[in-house]
C-alpha positions as CSV (number, residue, x, y, z in Angstrom):
1,X,3.6,1.2,-20.5
2,X,3.5,1.9,-24.2
3,X,6.5,0.3,-25.9
4,X,7.0,0.9,-29.7
5,X,9.7,-0.5,-31.9
6,X,10.2,-0.7,-35.7
7,X,13.2,-0.8,-38.1
8,X,13.8,3.0,-37.8
9,X,12.8,4.1,-34.3
10,X,12.0,2.9,-30.8
11,X,10.4,4.7,-27.8
12,X,8.3,4.2,-24.8
13,X,6.2,6.1,-22.3
14,X,4.2,5.4,-19.2
15,X,0.4,5.9,-18.9
16,X,-2.3,5.3,-16.3
17,X,-5.7,4.2,-17.6
18,X,-8.9,5.3,-15.8
19,X,-12.5,4.3,-16.3
20,X,-14.2,7.5,-17.2
21,X,-17.5,6.2,-15.7
22,X,-15.8,6.3,-12.2
23,X,-15.5,10.1,-12.4
24,X,-18.2,11.9,-10.4
25,X,-19.4,13.9,-13.4
26,X,-20.1,10.7,-15.4
27,X,-21.1,8.3,-12.7
28,X,-24.4,6.6,-13.6
29,X,-24.4,8.4,-17.0
30,X,-22.2,6.1,-19.0
31,X,-21.6,2.3,-18.9
32,X,-18.8,1.2,-16.6
33,X,-15.7,-0.4,-18.1
34,X,-16.5,0.9,-21.6
35,X,-14.8,4.3,-22.0
36,X,-11.3,5.0,-20.7
37,X,-8.7,7.7,-20.8
38,X,-5.0,7.7,-20.1
39,X,-2.5,10.1,-18.6
40,X,1.1,10.2,-17.6
41,X,1.7,9.8,-13.8
42,X,2.0,12.8,-11.5
43,X,5.0,14.9,-12.5
44,X,6.8,14.9,-15.8
45,X,6.8,12.1,-18.4
46,X,6.4,11.6,-22.1
47,X,8.3,9.5,-24.6
48,X,11.8,8.2,-24.0
49,X,13.8,7.6,-27.1
50,X,17.5,7.3,-27.9
51,X,17.3,8.9,-31.3
52,X,14.9,11.1,-33.2
53,X,11.6,9.4,-34.0
54,X,11.2,9.4,-37.8
55,X,8.0,10.7,-39.4
56,X,7.4,7.3,-40.9
57,X,7.6,5.7,-37.4
58,X,5.3,8.3,-35.9
59,X,2.6,7.6,-38.6
60,X,3.0,3.8,-38.2
61,X,2.7,4.1,-34.4
62,X,-0.4,6.2,-34.6
63,X,-2.1,3.7,-36.9
64,X,-1.3,0.9,-34.5
65,X,-2.1,2.9,-31.4
66,X,-5.4,4.1,-32.9
67,X,-6.5,0.6,-33.6
68,X,-5.4,-0.6,-30.1
69,X,-7.2,2.4,-28.4
70,X,-10.5,1.7,-30.2
71,X,-10.3,-2.0,-29.3
72,X,-9.7,-1.1,-25.6
73,X,-12.2,1.8,-25.4
74,X,-9.5,4.4,-24.9
75,X,-11.0,7.8,-25.8
76,X,-8.0,10.0,-25.3
77,X,-4.6,10.4,-23.7
78,X,-3.0,13.3,-21.8
79,X,0.7,13.7,-21.5
80,X,2.9,16.0,-19.4
81,X,6.2,16.2,-21.2
82,X,9.6,16.5,-19.4
83,X,11.3,20.0,-19.5
84,X,14.8,18.6,-19.1
85,X,14.4,16.1,-22.0
86,X,12.4,18.5,-24.2
87,X,10.6,15.4,-25.4
88,X,7.6,17.4,-26.6
89,X,9.7,17.8,-29.8
90,X,10.0,14.0,-30.2
91,X,6.6,13.1,-31.8
92,X,4.6,16.1,-33.1
93,X,2.5,13.9,-35.3
94,X,1.3,11.9,-32.3
95,X,0.4,14.6,-29.8
96,X,-1.4,18.0,-30.0
97,X,0.8,20.1,-27.9
98,X,0.4,23.2,-25.8
99,X,3.0,25.3,-23.9
100,X,1.8,25.7,-20.3
101,X,4.5,27.7,-18.5
102,X,8.2,27.8,-17.7
103,X,10.1,25.7,-15.2
104,X,13.5,26.3,-13.6
105,X,16.6,24.1,-13.4
106,X,19.9,24.6,-11.7
107,X,23.1,23.9,-13.6
108,X,25.0,21.6,-11.2
109,X,28.1,21.3,-13.4
110,X,30.1,22.8,-10.5
111,X,29.5,24.3,-7.0
112,X,30.9,27.6,-8.2
113,X,28.4,27.8,-11.1
114,X,25.5,27.0,-8.7
115,X,26.4,30.0,-6.6
116,X,27.1,32.3,-9.5
117,X,23.8,31.6,-11.2
118,X,21.8,32.5,-8.1
119,X,20.6,36.1,-7.7
120,X,22.3,38.2,-5.0
121,X,19.2,38.2,-2.7
122,X,19.1,34.4,-2.7
123,X,22.8,34.1,-1.9
124,X,22.2,36.4,1.1
125,X,19.3,34.2,2.2
126,X,21.5,31.1,2.0
127,X,24.1,32.9,4.2
128,X,21.4,33.9,6.6
129,X,20.2,30.3,7.1
130,X,23.8,29.2,7.8
131,X,24.3,32.1,10.3
132,X,21.1,31.1,12.1
133,X,22.4,27.5,12.6
134,X,20.3,25.7,9.9
135,X,21.9,22.5,8.7
136,X,21.0,20.1,5.9
137,X,20.9,16.3,6.3
138,X,20.1,13.6,3.7
139,X,17.9,10.7,4.7
140,X,16.6,7.6,3.0
141,X,13.2,8.0,1.3
142,X,11.7,5.6,3.8
143,X,12.3,8.1,6.6
144,X,9.3,10.2,5.6
145,X,7.5,10.5,8.9
146,X,8.8,14.0,9.7
147,X,8.2,15.0,6.1
148,X,4.4,14.5,6.1
149,X,3.5,17.2,8.7
150,X,5.8,19.7,7.1
151,X,4.3,19.1,3.7
152,X,0.7,19.1,4.9
153,X,1.1,22.3,6.8
154,X,2.6,24.0,3.7
155,X,-0.2,22.8,1.4
156,X,-2.8,24.0,3.9
157,X,-1.2,27.4,4.3
158,X,-1.0,27.8,0.5
159,X,-4.7,26.6,0.2
160,X,-3.6,24.0,-2.4
161,X,-6.1,21.9,-4.3
162,X,-6.8,18.3,-3.1
163,X,-4.7,17.2,-6.1
164,X,-1.6,18.2,-4.1
165,X,-2.4,16.2,-1.0
166,X,-1.3,12.6,-0.6
167,X,-2.1,9.9,1.9
168,X,0.6,8.0,3.8
169,X,0.4,5.0,1.4
170,X,1.8,7.3,-1.3
171,X,4.9,8.1,0.8
172,X,5.3,4.5,1.9
173,X,5.3,3.4,-1.8
174,X,8.2,5.7,-2.4
175,X,10.3,3.1,-0.7
176,X,10.5,1.2,-3.9
177,X,12.5,4.1,-5.3
178,X,15.1,4.0,-2.5
179,X,18.0,3.7,-5.0
180,X,16.9,6.9,-6.8
181,X,15.1,9.0,-4.2
182,X,15.9,10.6,-0.9
183,X,14.7,13.3,1.5
184,X,16.7,16.3,2.4
185,X,15.8,17.9,5.8
186,X,16.7,21.3,7.0
187,X,17.4,21.1,10.7
188,X,17.5,23.7,13.4
189,X,18.3,22.7,17.0
190,X,17.7,19.0,16.0
191,X,14.2,19.8,14.7
192,X,13.2,19.2,11.0
193,X,11.9,22.6,9.9
194,X,11.9,22.1,6.1
195,X,12.2,19.2,3.8
196,X,12.2,18.1,0.1
197,X,11.8,14.8,-1.7
198,X,14.4,14.5,-4.5
199,X,14.5,12.0,-7.3
200,X,17.8,11.4,-9.2
201,X,19.8,9.3,-11.6
202,X,23.3,9.7,-12.9
203,X,22.5,12.7,-15.0
204,X,19.6,14.6,-13.5
205,X,18.0,15.4,-10.1
206,X,14.4,16.5,-9.7
207,X,12.7,18.4,-6.8
208,X,9.5,16.5,-6.2
209,X,7.6,17.6,-3.1
210,X,8.6,20.1,-0.4
211,X,7.5,22.2,2.5
212,X,8.5,24.4,5.4
213,X,7.1,24.8,8.9
214,X,5.6,28.3,8.8
215,X,7.2,29.6,12.0
216,X,10.7,28.9,10.6
217,X,10.3,30.5,7.2
218,X,12.0,33.6,8.5
219,X,15.3,31.7,8.8
220,X,15.3,30.8,5.0
221,X,15.7,27.0,5.4
222,X,14.4,26.3,2.0
223,X,16.9,28.5,0.3
224,X,19.8,26.6,2.0
225,X,18.1,23.3,1.4
226,X,18.0,23.7,-2.4
227,X,21.5,25.2,-2.5
228,X,22.9,22.3,-0.5
229,X,21.0,19.7,-2.5
230,X,22.3,21.2,-5.7
231,X,25.9,21.1,-4.4
232,X,25.6,17.4,-3.3
233,X,24.1,16.6,-6.8
234,X,27.2,18.3,-8.3
235,X,29.5,16.1,-6.1
236,X,27.9,13.0,-7.6
237,X,28.4,14.2,-11.2
238,X,24.8,15.1,-11.7
239,X,24.6,18.0,-14.3
240,X,21.1,19.4,-13.8
241,X,18.7,19.8,-10.9
242,X,15.2,20.5,-12.0
243,X,13.1,22.5,-9.6
244,X,9.9,22.6,-11.6
245,X,7.6,25.6,-11.9
246,X,4.8,27.3,-10.2
247,X,1.1,26.4,-10.2
248,X,0.6,29.2,-12.7
249,X,3.0,31.3,-14.8
250,X,5.1,33.7,-12.8
251,X,3.4,33.0,-9.4
252,X,5.1,33.3,-6.1
253,X,6.4,29.7,-6.2
254,X,7.9,30.2,-9.6
255,X,9.4,33.5,-8.3
256,X,11.1,31.6,-5.5
257,X,12.5,29.0,-7.8
258,X,13.9,31.4,-10.5
259,X,16.1,32.9,-7.8
260,X,18.3,29.8,-8.1
261,X,19.2,30.2,-11.8
262,X,18.8,33.5,-13.7
263,X,19.3,31.6,-16.9
264,X,17.5,28.4,-16.0
265,X,14.1,28.6,-17.8
266,X,12.8,25.5,-19.5
267,X,9.3,25.1,-21.1
268,X,6.7,22.8,-19.6
269,X,4.5,21.5,-22.4
270,X,1.5,19.3,-22.2
271,X,-0.2,17.3,-25.0
272,X,-3.1,15.1,-25.9
273,X,-4.3,12.6,-28.5
274,X,-8.0,12.0,-29.2
275,X,-8.4,8.4,-30.4
276,X,-12.2,8.3,-30.5
277,X,-13.7,11.6,-31.6
278,X,-17.3,10.4,-31.5
279,X,-16.9,9.2,-27.9
280,X,-15.1,12.4,-27.0
281,X,-17.9,14.5,-28.4
282,X,-20.5,12.3,-26.6
283,X,-18.8,13.0,-23.3
284,X,-18.8,16.7,-24.0
285,X,-22.5,16.6,-24.7
286,X,-23.2,14.8,-21.4
287,X,-21.3,17.6,-19.6
288,X,-23.3,20.3,-21.4
289,X,-26.6,18.6,-20.7
290,X,-25.8,18.3,-17.0
291,X,-24.4,21.9,-16.7
292,X,-25.7,24.6,-19.0
293,X,-22.8,26.7,-18.0
294,X,-20.2,24.1,-19.0
295,X,-17.8,25.6,-21.6
296,X,-16.1,23.1,-23.8
297,X,-13.5,25.7,-24.6
298,X,-12.4,25.6,-21.0
299,X,-8.6,25.6,-21.6
300,X,-8.2,22.0,-20.5
301,X,-6.5,19.6,-22.9
302,X,-9.1,17.0,-22.1
303,X,-12.1,19.3,-21.9
304,X,-14.7,16.8,-20.6
305,X,-12.5,16.4,-17.5
306,X,-13.0,20.0,-16.5
């Protein structure tokens, strides 16, 4: 974790450091344990601060971080900022930023507002699920055994990249978050037919991973699941339930989520910092040498990772 404090500002953010030599594209081409890059964990992250970070603090942090990164062989960092926090605005002198696409949140200030903000078609789908006998139950995050086959089936049906698949160890590790995570299951005749992992604190809830058994999609269990989850968040005093976005701008997944709040768009911004330009350029040259078709203007924030 990066933890910075001075007389004017304080902030922190979490990063994972990876040996670049371990990547398939660089294996055997650069020395191991010499060049590293960092990124925020899966999902949303970025700096947490309790007040605006002053320009002076940003510059001082960059001086110290640059020195630290060079000493440790850290070439670059990649950050996914958090749409609810809008923390991409916190340190513009630290990160080069890029808007990626919109995400959706539900305003959970009250149950009435939740229903009002949903579009009419979605309200009908919620009623359809109830009419068909779908019910929603909340379970501890450790009760993930029924979640895995639902999630895997959904990812396979959607032909998702390997990035979106997780082994059982990942789900087992979620147990450490038991005070701030749970699973909501949509049930029909005592069978789990859809499910979602939800993270939460006293202010926000976040829709993490979800899925639906294909044969039950016609009963709209996911529509009821999200509505009921939002209502239960509201009962606990949580003000916003973040649903995330799609894989790309305005894809089908995003289209499904935006039904839950007509006015709920929030920007998803990503960012980077290059600490060692010479090493960064060297890594790009290796990619070009190995693949004549490699385009360093590939749209990735860390281009050598494409």
